[in-house]
N, C-alpha and C positions, 0 to 999 in steps of 0.2 A: 647489379641487384634489384629485381622488379618491386612494387608497391608491398606485393602478398609475400614476397620472400622477406622483406622488412617488416610486414605485420608478424611472420612467423616466428621471429627472433624477438620481436616486441613479446609476443604472447608467451614465450617460454622465461621469459624474465619472473622472479618470484614478485607475486602480490601481495602487500601487506595489508590485511585484515582488521588491523585494532582500528576499533569504532572512536577511540578518544581522540584523532584527528580530525574526524570527518565534518562539515560543517551543516551548520543548522540549516533548515531548510528556505526561511525570509534571508539566510545570506548568499546561499546557492542561487536561489530566483536572482538576486541583485546583481550577482557575480555573472551571471549568465547572460542576464539583459543586456547590462552596461558593455559587456565582452563584444555583445552583437552589435550595437549601436555603435559602437568605435570603430570595428571593424567595415560597419556600413558607410563609416563617414572618411574611411580612406586612411586608419591607424593601421599599422602591423600588428600581428600577435603580440609580440613582447611589447611593444609600445602602448596598446592596450591593457596588458596585465600592469605595467610599469605604472600606468594611469591608477588602475583600481586600487592598488598598493599605495600610492601616496596619497590617494585622495579621498577615498571610501571611508577611512578611519581607522580607528585602533583593530577593528575586528579583522581589518584585512593584510594587517601587518603579519599576522602568523603565514600567509601566502609569499613574503621572499623566496623559498627555498625553491619556487615553481617558476620565479623567473631565472634562478642559477640553472635550473634543469632547461628552461628554454634556450638560456644562451650555449648551453652546451649541445643545443641539438635535438632535444625530444620534441616531441610532439605535446601538445596540450592536453590532450587525454592521459598521455604518460606522466606529465606533469603533476596532473592535478589527481592521480591515483587515489593516493592516500587521504584524499578528503571527499572524495565522491562513492557513491553506493558501484558494488562493479559492473552491474547492469547498464549503467549511466558512462561509465569508465569506455564500454566496447561502442556502446551507440555514440560516443564521442570520436573514436579510433575511427569505426567505418566511413563516420561523417567527412574526417577529415581526409581519407584515403579520397574519396569521390567528390571534393569539393561542395560539400554540403554542410560545411560547418557553421556558417552564420545561421542558415535554416534551422539547423539542430539545435543550436544555442539559444535562436528564441523560442522554439517550441519549448525546450528545456527549462528555460527562464519563466514561461508562463504556466507552466506545469507545476513548478515549484511554487510559485507566486498564488495560483490558483489553490495549492494543499493549503498553503501557510493561512490565507484569508479564510480559507474554510476550517481549519485548525479555531481560527482565532474567531469565530463567527459559533463554531460548537460550542466552544467558551462561554462566550456571551451567552447563548440559549439557555445554558444549563445553569447559569449561576442562579435566578430566581427559583426554577424549580428544586434544586438542591437547597438552598436556603430553607426552603420551605418544608422540604423533606427531613431535614436537620432538625427544624424546630419540633416536627411531629414524632420524629424518634425521641428526643428531650421528652417530649408531654409523656411519651407511651414510658420511659423510663422513672419519670418521677412517679408517675401514677402506682407504676409496678411496684415501687421501692417504698415511697412514702405514704400512699392512701389502701392500697390492698391489704397490706398486713393487718390494719385496723379490723379489716372487714374479717378476714379469715380466721384473727381471734376471736371472734365471737362466733362467725357459723364453719365451718369445716367446708374445703372445697370438694363437691363432689368427685369419687374416684373415676367417673369416667370423663371428667375435664382433664383429669389429671394424666391420662393416657392418651386421650389426643392431644395432648400439649408435648408428650414424649413421641408419640407418632410424628408429628409434623416437624420438631425439631430433629429427632433421625434423618426423616424424607431431606428436611434441607441441607444437614451437613453431607448427608451420599449424594444430593444432587451437587452441592460446592466441588466435594473432592472428585467427582465424575469431571465437573469442567474444570476443575485444576490439572487434572492427569490429560486431559484431553490437548488442552491449551502446550504442555511440555511436551507431549507426544508429536503435536503438529509441528512446534518449533524445531524438532531434531529431524523433520522429513526433509526432503532434497525439496530446492523453490518448487520445482513443477510438479511435484506429487503435492506440493504444500496447496498450489492453487487451484491444482485437479478438487483437492478434497473441498477447498473454498467455495469452489464452485457451483459443490452443488446445495449451498444453502440461498435461501430464499432471498433476503436483503444484499448481502457480499455477492451472490455468485455472477450477475450480471455486470457488478462491477470490474470483478476479477476479470471477466472473459472480455469485455471491452478494452480494458487495461491491456491486458496479453495480445488481444487482436490489433491494438494502436503501437504497441511496443514490436511485435515480432513483423507486421507489416511494412512499419516504419524501415526495420532495419534489410529486411530482406529485399525493399524498392531498390533502397541503395546499394544493396550489393549487386543486384540485376544491372542497376545503371552503369557499375563498373565492368560489367560485359561476363559476370561468372552466372552458370546456368544452375538447376537446383542440386546436382550431384554436388557440384564444387561449393555450392553455400554450405552444404553440410560437411562436404569436408575442411571448409575454412573454423568452422563451429567447433567442430571437435577440439582443436586446437585452442579454444579457449579454455579458461577455468572451468573445473568441473562445478564451482559454487553459481555458476551463471545460468539462467536459463535460456540464454541464445543456444550454450553447449548442449544444453540436456535437451533441451526440444529440437537440436539439429541432430544429437544420435537417434533419438526415438525415431526422427522421420525419415532418416537414413536406414535403420532397422527395417521400417518399415516397407521403404523401397526396394531392397535386397530380399524382401519375402515374396514379391511379385505384387504388393499391393500398387493403386494407381495413386497418384498425389491428390485426384480429388475425393476417393476413397478416405485417405489419410485424414484429409481436413475434416469431413463430415464425422468422421469417429472420433476427432479430437475434441475434447470437450473445453480446452482453452481457445478455441479457434472459431470465429463467426462464420455461419456457414456462406454469409455473402462472398466470403472469400474463394470458397471451393467454384462459386458460381465467375469470377473473375481467372480464377485456373484453367476451369473447364474451356475456356474461348479461344485456349492455346495460341495468345497474341505474340508479336513478337516480344523478345525478352525489352526493348525499349519503350514499347507501350505500354508492357503489363508493367514495368518497373514505375511508369508515371501513373497509372492507374492505381498501384499498391501504396503510392505514397497520397494520393488523396484519397485513397479508403483511409488509411493511417489519420489524416484530418479529421475524417467524417469520425471514426472512431474516438479518437478525441473530445471531439464536441460531444459525442452521446455519453462519454464518461462522465464529462464535465455536468451535463443537466442530469445526469442520475445522481451525483455528490448532492447538487443543489436539492434535488427532490426528495432525499434521503434527509438531509439536514432541516426541511422542513417539516418533517414528522417527529424531531427530536422534542419539542415542545409537548407536542399534547402526548405522546407517549409517555411523558413525564408524569404528567398530569395524572394521566391512566393509572400510572405506578402509584401516586400519590392517593388516589381515592382508593386504590387496593388496600394501603397501607392504613387509611383511615376507617374501611369498613373490618379490616381487620384486627384493628385497636379496639373497635367497638364492639366484636364479638369475643376479643381476647378478654378485654378489662370491665366493659360496663356493664354485658350480660351477669356476671357473677355479681357485681356488686348489687343490679337491680333483684339478684337473688337473694344475696343476703338481707339486704334491705325490707324485702316481702317475710324473710325469715324473722327477723326483728319485731315488726309489725304485729306479725302471728301471738 
Protein backbone atom coordinates (compact mmCIF):
# COMPACT_ATOMS: atom_id res chain seq x y z
CA UNK A 1 0.00 0.00 0.00
CA UNK A 2 1.60 3.31 -1.09
CA UNK A 3 1.38 6.61 0.78
CA UNK A 4 -1.65 7.87 -1.14
CA UNK A 5 -3.55 4.62 -0.62
CA UNK A 6 -2.91 4.95 3.09
CA UNK A 7 -3.98 8.60 2.87
CA UNK A 8 -7.22 7.63 1.13
CA UNK A 9 -8.04 5.17 3.90
CA UNK A 10 -7.36 7.84 6.50
CA UNK A 11 -9.54 10.37 4.68
CA UNK A 12 -12.49 8.00 4.76
CA UNK A 13 -12.42 7.73 8.53
CA UNK A 14 -15.08 9.77 10.30
CA UNK A 15 -13.87 13.16 11.50
CA UNK A 16 -15.18 14.56 14.75
CA UNK A 17 -16.17 18.20 14.41
CA UNK A 18 -16.86 18.83 18.08
CA UNK A 19 -15.33 22.17 19.02
CA UNK A 20 -15.12 21.52 22.74
CA UNK A 21 -11.88 19.56 22.30
CA UNK A 22 -10.05 22.12 20.19
CA UNK A 23 -6.98 23.70 21.70
CA UNK A 24 -6.78 27.46 22.06
CA UNK A 25 -4.62 29.40 19.63
CA UNK A 26 -1.80 30.03 22.09
CA UNK A 27 -1.75 26.38 23.21
CA UNK A 28 -1.53 25.21 19.59
CA UNK A 29 1.29 27.69 18.96
CA UNK A 30 3.31 26.35 21.90
CA UNK A 31 2.57 22.74 20.91
CA UNK A 32 3.69 23.12 17.29
CA UNK A 33 6.76 25.20 18.12
CA UNK A 34 7.86 22.76 20.82
CA UNK A 35 7.34 19.71 18.59
CA UNK A 36 9.30 21.33 15.75
CA UNK A 37 12.16 22.25 18.10
CA UNK A 38 12.31 18.77 19.66
CA UNK A 39 12.20 17.03 16.26
CA UNK A 40 15.01 19.31 15.10
CA UNK A 41 17.05 18.20 18.12
CA UNK A 42 16.75 14.49 17.37
CA UNK A 43 13.64 13.47 19.30
CA UNK A 44 11.25 11.01 17.72
CA UNK A 45 7.66 12.14 17.26
CA UNK A 46 6.40 10.03 20.16
CA UNK A 47 9.23 11.22 22.42
CA UNK A 48 8.51 14.84 21.52
CA UNK A 49 4.80 14.48 22.25
CA UNK A 50 5.54 12.67 25.52
CA UNK A 51 7.83 15.55 26.53
CA UNK A 52 5.11 18.10 25.75
CA UNK A 53 2.49 16.22 27.81
CA UNK A 54 4.85 15.67 30.76
CA UNK A 55 6.58 19.04 30.92
CA UNK A 56 4.39 21.77 29.43
CA UNK A 57 1.83 21.83 32.21
CA UNK A 58 -1.75 20.77 33.03
CA UNK A 59 -3.20 22.32 29.87
CA UNK A 60 -1.40 19.70 27.77
CA UNK A 61 -2.49 16.72 29.89
CA UNK A 62 -5.61 16.45 27.74
CA UNK A 63 -3.31 15.36 24.87
CA UNK A 64 -2.58 11.99 26.50
CA UNK A 65 -4.95 10.24 24.03
CA UNK A 66 -2.64 11.55 21.27
CA UNK A 67 0.19 9.47 22.77
CA UNK A 68 -1.95 6.34 22.63
CA UNK A 69 -2.87 6.97 18.98
CA UNK A 70 0.77 7.59 18.04
CA UNK A 71 1.72 4.35 19.79
CA UNK A 72 -0.99 2.57 17.77
CA UNK A 73 0.67 3.74 14.56
CA UNK A 74 -1.47 6.76 13.66
CA UNK A 75 0.08 9.84 12.10
CA UNK A 76 0.44 13.07 14.04
CA UNK A 77 -2.30 14.72 11.96
CA UNK A 78 -4.73 11.87 12.69
CA UNK A 79 -3.86 11.84 16.39
CA UNK A 80 -4.32 15.61 16.72
CA UNK A 81 -7.40 15.80 14.50
CA UNK A 82 -9.98 16.34 17.32
CA UNK A 83 -7.92 19.22 18.72
CA UNK A 84 -7.22 21.34 15.61
CA UNK A 85 -9.09 22.91 12.69
CA UNK A 86 -9.87 20.64 9.75
CA UNK A 87 -7.76 22.64 7.27
CA UNK A 88 -4.75 22.47 9.58
CA UNK A 89 -5.35 18.72 9.94
CA UNK A 90 -5.01 18.22 6.17
CA UNK A 91 -2.00 20.50 6.04
CA UNK A 92 -0.19 18.37 8.64
CA UNK A 93 -1.26 15.16 6.90
CA UNK A 94 0.17 16.30 3.55
CA UNK A 95 3.35 17.52 5.23
CA UNK A 96 3.90 14.14 6.91
CA UNK A 97 3.55 12.30 3.61
CA UNK A 98 6.27 14.40 1.98
CA UNK A 99 8.74 14.85 4.82
CA UNK A 100 7.88 18.50 5.45
CA UNK A 101 6.44 18.02 8.92
CA UNK A 102 9.10 20.03 10.77
CA UNK A 103 8.79 23.02 8.43
CA UNK A 104 5.01 22.92 8.55
CA UNK A 105 4.96 22.67 12.34
CA UNK A 106 7.29 25.66 12.56
CA UNK A 107 5.16 27.76 10.20
CA UNK A 108 1.91 26.71 11.85
CA UNK A 109 3.35 27.52 15.27
CA UNK A 110 4.53 30.94 14.10
CA UNK A 111 1.16 31.70 12.54
CA UNK A 112 -0.72 30.67 15.67
CA UNK A 113 1.69 32.64 17.87
CA UNK A 114 1.27 35.73 15.70
CA UNK A 115 -2.50 35.32 15.77
CA UNK A 116 -2.54 35.05 19.57
CA UNK A 117 -0.18 38.02 20.02
CA UNK A 118 -2.23 40.16 17.67
CA UNK A 119 -5.46 39.24 19.45
CA UNK A 120 -3.82 40.26 22.73
CA UNK A 121 -2.59 43.49 21.13
CA UNK A 122 -6.06 44.28 19.79
CA UNK A 123 -7.55 43.80 23.27
CA UNK A 124 -4.91 46.11 24.76
CA UNK A 125 -5.53 48.79 22.12
CA UNK A 126 -9.29 48.61 22.65
CA UNK A 127 -9.19 48.94 26.45
CA UNK A 128 -8.79 52.73 26.69
CA UNK A 129 -11.19 53.69 23.84
CA UNK A 130 -13.81 51.24 25.13
CA UNK A 131 -13.51 52.71 28.61
CA UNK A 132 -14.05 56.21 27.20
CA UNK A 133 -17.01 54.96 25.17
CA UNK A 134 -18.60 53.35 28.24
CA UNK A 135 -18.15 56.54 30.29
CA UNK A 136 -19.61 58.60 27.46
CA UNK A 137 -22.63 56.32 27.09
CA UNK A 138 -23.10 56.41 30.87
CA UNK A 139 -23.12 60.21 30.77
CA UNK A 140 -25.57 60.10 27.87
CA UNK A 141 -27.96 57.84 29.82
CA UNK A 142 -27.63 59.98 32.95
CA UNK A 143 -28.46 63.20 31.12
CA UNK A 144 -31.27 61.50 29.23
CA UNK A 145 -32.93 60.09 32.34
CA UNK A 146 -32.14 62.69 35.04
CA UNK A 147 -31.66 66.06 33.37
CA UNK A 148 -33.81 66.22 30.24
CA UNK A 149 -37.10 65.23 31.94
CA UNK A 150 -36.87 68.42 34.04
CA UNK A 151 -36.64 70.54 30.91
CA UNK A 152 -39.32 68.62 29.05
CA UNK A 153 -41.70 69.27 31.93
CA UNK A 154 -41.31 73.00 31.27
CA UNK A 155 -41.11 73.02 27.49
CA UNK A 156 -42.47 70.41 25.14
CA UNK A 157 -40.05 68.77 22.74
CA UNK A 158 -40.77 69.83 19.12
CA UNK A 159 -42.63 67.21 17.12
CA UNK A 160 -40.02 67.43 14.36
CA UNK A 161 -37.32 66.38 16.83
CA UNK A 162 -39.41 63.40 17.90
CA UNK A 163 -39.86 62.34 14.28
CA UNK A 164 -36.12 62.50 13.61
CA UNK A 165 -35.42 60.41 16.71
CA UNK A 166 -37.91 57.78 15.61
CA UNK A 167 -36.43 57.72 12.10
CA UNK A 168 -32.88 57.34 13.44
CA UNK A 169 -33.92 54.60 15.87
CA UNK A 170 -35.75 52.75 13.10
CA UNK A 171 -32.78 53.06 10.73
CA UNK A 172 -30.42 51.79 13.42
CA UNK A 173 -32.66 48.80 14.11
CA UNK A 174 -32.92 47.95 10.40
CA UNK A 175 -29.13 48.18 9.98
CA UNK A 176 -28.55 46.02 13.07
CA UNK A 177 -30.99 43.34 11.92
CA UNK A 178 -29.47 43.40 8.43
CA UNK A 179 -25.95 42.89 9.80
CA UNK A 180 -27.14 40.05 12.06
CA UNK A 181 -28.94 38.34 9.16
CA UNK A 182 -25.86 38.72 6.92
CA UNK A 183 -23.60 37.19 9.58
CA UNK A 184 -25.95 34.23 10.09
CA UNK A 185 -26.18 33.62 6.35
CA UNK A 186 -22.40 33.96 5.98
CA UNK A 187 -21.81 31.35 8.67
CA UNK A 188 -24.05 28.89 6.82
CA UNK A 189 -22.12 29.19 3.54
CA UNK A 190 -19.47 26.60 2.57
CA UNK A 191 -16.03 27.84 3.53
CA UNK A 192 -14.93 28.60 -0.05
CA UNK A 193 -18.04 30.69 -0.81
CA UNK A 194 -17.67 32.38 2.57
CA UNK A 195 -14.09 33.38 1.78
CA UNK A 196 -15.10 34.57 -1.69
CA UNK A 197 -17.76 36.80 -0.15
CA UNK A 198 -15.37 38.16 2.47
CA UNK A 199 -12.72 38.78 -0.21
CA UNK A 200 -14.95 41.50 -1.68
CA UNK A 201 -14.80 43.60 1.49
CA UNK A 202 -12.30 46.52 1.58
CA UNK A 203 -10.29 45.69 4.72
CA UNK A 204 -10.91 41.98 5.17
CA UNK A 205 -10.60 41.09 1.47
CA UNK A 206 -6.80 41.41 1.12
CA UNK A 207 -6.31 39.40 4.33
CA UNK A 208 -8.52 36.57 3.08
CA UNK A 209 -6.79 36.54 -0.31
CA UNK A 210 -3.30 36.43 1.19
CA UNK A 211 -4.27 33.70 3.66
CA UNK A 212 -5.79 31.55 0.90
CA UNK A 213 -2.78 32.21 -1.31
CA UNK A 214 -0.48 31.08 1.49
CA UNK A 215 -2.51 28.03 2.47
CA UNK A 216 -3.27 26.72 -1.03
CA UNK A 217 0.22 27.43 -2.41
CA UNK A 218 1.87 25.68 0.53
CA UNK A 219 -0.21 22.53 0.16
CA UNK A 220 0.00 22.50 -3.65
CA UNK A 221 3.78 22.86 -3.42
CA UNK A 222 4.05 19.90 -1.04
CA UNK A 223 1.79 17.77 -3.23
CA UNK A 224 3.82 18.62 -6.34
CA UNK A 225 6.98 17.71 -4.43
CA UNK A 226 5.42 14.27 -3.92
CA UNK A 227 5.29 13.73 -7.68
CA UNK A 228 1.62 14.53 -8.26
CA UNK A 229 0.38 16.57 -11.20
CA UNK A 230 -2.47 19.09 -11.15
CA UNK A 231 -5.08 16.49 -12.14
CA UNK A 232 -3.86 14.09 -9.46
CA UNK A 233 -3.91 16.86 -6.85
CA UNK A 234 -7.53 17.64 -7.75
CA UNK A 235 -8.40 13.95 -7.55
CA UNK A 236 -6.76 13.62 -4.14
CA UNK A 237 -8.46 16.76 -2.83
CA UNK A 238 -11.87 15.32 -3.77
CA UNK A 239 -11.30 12.65 -1.12
CA UNK A 240 -10.89 15.25 1.63
CA UNK A 241 -13.85 16.08 3.83
CA UNK A 242 -16.31 18.50 2.25
CA UNK A 243 -15.90 21.03 5.08
CA UNK A 244 -12.27 21.74 4.11
CA UNK A 245 -11.09 24.54 1.84
CA UNK A 246 -8.74 22.15 0.03
CA UNK A 247 -11.60 19.87 -0.99
CA UNK A 248 -13.89 22.66 -2.17
CA UNK A 249 -11.15 24.46 -4.08
CA UNK A 250 -9.93 21.21 -5.65
CA UNK A 251 -13.42 20.35 -6.88
CA UNK A 252 -13.86 23.83 -8.36
CA UNK A 253 -10.52 23.67 -10.19
CA UNK A 254 -11.20 20.17 -11.49
CA UNK A 255 -14.61 21.17 -12.86
CA UNK A 256 -13.08 24.19 -14.59
CA UNK A 257 -10.32 22.02 -16.11
CA UNK A 258 -12.89 19.52 -17.39
CA UNK A 259 -14.81 22.37 -19.03
CA UNK A 260 -11.73 23.20 -21.11
CA UNK A 261 -10.26 26.16 -19.22
CA UNK A 262 -6.52 26.45 -18.75
CA UNK A 263 -5.06 26.50 -15.26
CA UNK A 264 -3.76 30.05 -15.77
CA UNK A 265 -7.25 31.25 -16.73
CA UNK A 266 -8.76 29.49 -13.72
CA UNK A 267 -6.30 31.17 -11.34
CA UNK A 268 -6.84 34.62 -12.85
CA UNK A 269 -10.62 34.28 -12.52
CA UNK A 270 -10.45 32.89 -8.97
CA UNK A 271 -11.02 35.58 -6.34
CA UNK A 272 -9.17 33.66 -3.62
CA UNK A 273 -5.93 33.16 -5.57
CA UNK A 274 -3.31 35.89 -6.11
CA UNK A 275 -2.41 36.91 -9.67
CA UNK A 276 1.27 36.09 -9.08
CA UNK A 277 0.31 32.44 -8.86
CA UNK A 278 -0.89 32.55 -12.48
CA UNK A 279 2.54 33.84 -13.54
CA UNK A 280 4.27 30.95 -11.79
CA UNK A 281 1.98 28.40 -13.42
CA UNK A 282 2.24 29.97 -16.89
CA UNK A 283 6.01 29.32 -16.97
CA UNK A 284 5.28 25.57 -17.10
CA UNK A 285 8.39 24.74 -15.08
CA UNK A 286 9.23 21.14 -14.18
CA UNK A 287 7.24 19.83 -11.22
CA UNK A 288 10.23 19.86 -8.86
CA UNK A 289 11.09 23.48 -9.63
CA UNK A 290 7.46 24.57 -9.50
CA UNK A 291 7.03 22.95 -6.10
CA UNK A 292 10.01 24.93 -4.77
CA UNK A 293 8.61 28.13 -6.27
CA UNK A 294 5.18 27.51 -4.76
CA UNK A 295 6.64 26.81 -1.32
CA UNK A 296 8.71 29.98 -1.47
CA UNK A 297 5.70 31.93 -2.74
CA UNK A 298 3.71 30.60 0.23
CA UNK A 299 6.37 32.09 2.52
CA UNK A 300 6.01 35.46 0.78
CA UNK A 301 2.23 35.33 1.16
CA UNK A 302 2.63 34.51 4.85
CA UNK A 303 4.86 37.56 5.36
CA UNK A 304 2.37 39.77 3.50
CA UNK A 305 -0.42 38.46 5.68
CA UNK A 306 1.44 39.36 8.87
CA UNK A 307 2.28 42.86 7.58
CA UNK A 308 -1.35 43.49 6.63
CA UNK A 309 -2.59 42.32 10.02
CA UNK A 310 -0.15 44.66 11.78
CA UNK A 311 -1.21 47.55 9.54
CA UNK A 312 -4.89 46.99 10.34
CA UNK A 313 -4.15 46.74 14.06
CA UNK A 314 -2.37 50.13 13.93
CA UNK A 315 -5.65 51.69 12.72
CA UNK A 316 -7.80 50.31 15.53
CA UNK A 317 -7.25 53.10 18.07
CA UNK A 318 -7.64 56.00 15.58
CA UNK A 319 -10.90 54.48 14.33
CA UNK A 320 -12.17 54.01 17.86
CA UNK A 321 -11.42 57.66 18.69
CA UNK A 322 -13.24 58.73 15.52
CA UNK A 323 -16.21 56.67 16.72
CA UNK A 324 -16.04 58.34 20.12
CA UNK A 325 -15.93 61.77 18.46
CA UNK A 326 -19.01 60.85 16.43
CA UNK A 327 -20.81 59.78 19.62
CA UNK A 328 -19.84 63.09 21.27
CA UNK A 329 -21.23 65.09 18.35
CA UNK A 330 -24.37 62.95 18.32
CA UNK A 331 -24.77 63.46 22.05
CA UNK A 332 -24.47 67.21 21.62
CA UNK A 333 -27.06 67.26 18.84
CA UNK A 334 -29.47 64.96 20.67
CA UNK A 335 -29.22 66.31 24.21
CA UNK A 336 -27.59 69.69 24.53
CA UNK A 337 -29.36 71.49 21.71
CA UNK A 338 -32.85 70.67 23.09
CA UNK A 339 -31.59 71.86 26.49
CA UNK A 340 -30.45 75.17 25.01
CA UNK A 341 -33.80 75.55 23.25
CA UNK A 342 -35.60 74.89 26.53
CA UNK A 343 -33.45 77.44 28.37
CA UNK A 344 -34.16 79.98 25.64
CA UNK A 345 -37.89 79.44 26.08
CA UNK A 346 -37.54 79.93 29.83
CA UNK A 347 -35.60 83.18 29.44
CA UNK A 348 -38.33 84.56 27.19
